[in-house]
N, C-alpha and C positions, 0 to 999 in steps of 0.2 A: 273352356277358356275362350273368350271373345277376342278374335284377332285384332279388332280395332283398339284393344287396350294393351297390345303388345308393343315392345320397343322395336320400331322399324328403322333400320339403317341401310344406307346405300354406299357400298364401297365403289369409289369412282376414280377413273383415270382418263386423261386425255393425251393425245399426241398432237403436235403442232408443226407448222412449217418452219419454225425457228423459236428463239427464246424470248423475243421482245414484242409483245402485243402493241406497245406504244409505237413501234416502227412498222406496224402493219402485218405482223405475223398472225396467223389464224389457226383455228382448230381443224384438224383433218380426221380425227378419230375420237369417238367418245365411247366408253364402256362402263357399265354399271353391273354390280352384283347385289342382290337383295339379301339382307340378313334380318331375321326376326329373333329378338332376344339373343343376338350375337350368333345365331345359327344360320348358315347358308340355306336358302330355300330352293335353289336351282333356278330361280327366276332372274333372268339377265336381260340386259339391253345393250346393244352395240350397233354403231353406225359409222360408216366412212362418209366424209363430207368433202365436197369440192370447195377448196378455199378461195377459188378465183385468183390464185397467184401460184407461183412456183414454190416447190419445196426447196429448202436450202440443201446443199449437198451433205452437210453434217447431219441434218435431221433425217434425210433419206437413208443415210448409211446406218444410223442408229435404229430406226424403226422398220426399215425394209419397205417403206411406202414410197411409191414413185408417182410422178405427175400423171403418167399414163393410167395408173390404177384409179386416180381420182377424177379424171376428166368427165366421166359419165355418172358420177355420184351426185346426190342431192345437195343443194345449198343449205347452209345452216338454217335459214328462215323456213325452209321446207320441213325440217325435222324438229324445230324448236318446241312446238307444242307437244309432240309425242315424248320428247325427252323430259320436258317439265312435268308432264302427267306421270311419268314413271317415277320420278324422284319426289313427287309431291308429298308433303307431310312427313318426310323422312330426314334423319340426320345424315349428312354426308360424311363419309370416312375417306380421307385423302392423305396420301403421302406427299408432304410439302403442299399444303392446302393453298397457300398464298399464290402459287404459280397457277394451278388449275382454275381456281376461282377468279383470278384476274382475267384469264383468257375467256372464261365463260361469261363473266360480266361484260367484257368488251363486246362480245357477240350479242348478248341480250340487250345491252344499251342501244345498239343500232336498231333494234326492233321495238324499243319502248317497252320491253318486258321487265317485270320485277327482277331485282338483282339479288344474288346470294350474299349473305353476311359471313365474313370470315370467322367471326367469333361463334357462329352457330355450328361450324364444322368440327369434327374430330380430326386433328392433325397427328397422324402416326409418327411423323418425323419429330414433332415436339415430344410425343410420348417416349420415344426412344431416348432422346436427349435428357429427359428428366429421369427416366428409369435407369439408364446406363450412361452416366456422364463420361465423356471422353471416348466412347465407343463409336466406331463408324456406323453411320445410319442409313447407308444406301441399301436398296432392296436386295441386291445380290448378297451382300454381307449378312443381312438379316435372315435370308433364307438358309444360309449356311449355319448361322447361329441357332436357329430353331429347327434345324433338320427338315426344312421344307424342300421338296423335290422341285428344283427350278430347271430341269433338263429341257422343258418345253420352251424356255425363254431364249431362243436363238436370236431374236430381235426384240425390241421393246414395244410390242404390240399392246394396246390398251387393255384388251380383254384378258390376255395372259397375265399382264401385270396386276390386274384386278384380282384374279384368282389367287395369285401369290400373296398379294397384300391382305386379302381376306384371311388367309391362313396365318400370316404374321400377326395380324391384328388380334386374332383369337388367342394366339400364344402370348401376346403382350397382356391380354386380359387375364391370363391364368392357365392357358394350355388346353382348354376344352375344345374338342372338335367333334361335331356331330351333324346329323342331317335332319331335315324337317319335311315331313310328308303331309299333304293335305287331303281331305276327303273330296268327293265330287270331281275325280279325275284331275286333280291339281288346281282346279278353279277355286277361287275363294271370294268371299264377300264379307261385309261387316257382320252379317248374321250367321255366317258359317262357323262351326266349331273347328278349331285347329287340332290336329292329331299329331303330337310330338313323338317321334320314334327315334331315339338317339341310338344310332347303330354302333358307334364306336366311342370309347372313352380312353383318355390317356391319363396315366398316373402322373402325379406331380413329379416334375423332373428338375434335376439340379444342372445348371449350365456353368461348368467351371470356366473361368476366364482363360483366354488364349494368351500367349506371350505378347501378341500385338495389342490386346486389350489392356494387359497389365502395364505395358509401356505407355499407352495412351493415357491411362488413368494416372500414372506417375507424373506425366507432364501436366495433366490437368491440376493435380494437387499443388504443383509448383506455382501455378498461376493464382492461387488463393492467397490473399493478403491477410496476415495475422490470423491464421487458423486457430480455432479454439483448442485443438489438441496440443498446441505448442505453449499454451498458457498455464 
């Protein structure tokens, strides 16, 4: 199989100084995990960035990232090309894509770089809302829902969140989880043959709704005007 014909996706997450890029908040952490045909390859990208401004106390408490940690880190313009090369020609998989893409485009626009299009990304937040209406859609809840080990998530670091999101995304697609090994000591090119070795399979699983989900679904049904099942 020619790897250039495979589906390449990048699970992406960012951490920022605050929630509003319009007010000058900036990216401090970018992490990416590569998937080929929805399978993690082990190829990752992660970088801390000096935002040239202070972290908000709220963001620092959530992420564990401090101003001292960032003061000697590269500026976004110094890592932009490496980041763009890593995600080139891949579909981005993001939880709440509007947030991350807005921040990335804010940074890229300052450099005159091409911008990402929201409609080109896979938004797992929207996937959850469509697949499980009324169910909580935050990453902590989804990890519990799909029995994903989130014990490493003591803070909201971008790389840890990417790893968890990749597992959640695979479960949203149907529950397959496997690994991908390449020939040539892990190096690959368009002419290399990819060797797929799926080490682990999961049988189809039934996810019974919790009391919280049932209550949320009941409230959701009440919000529907003139439902067909009442006609």
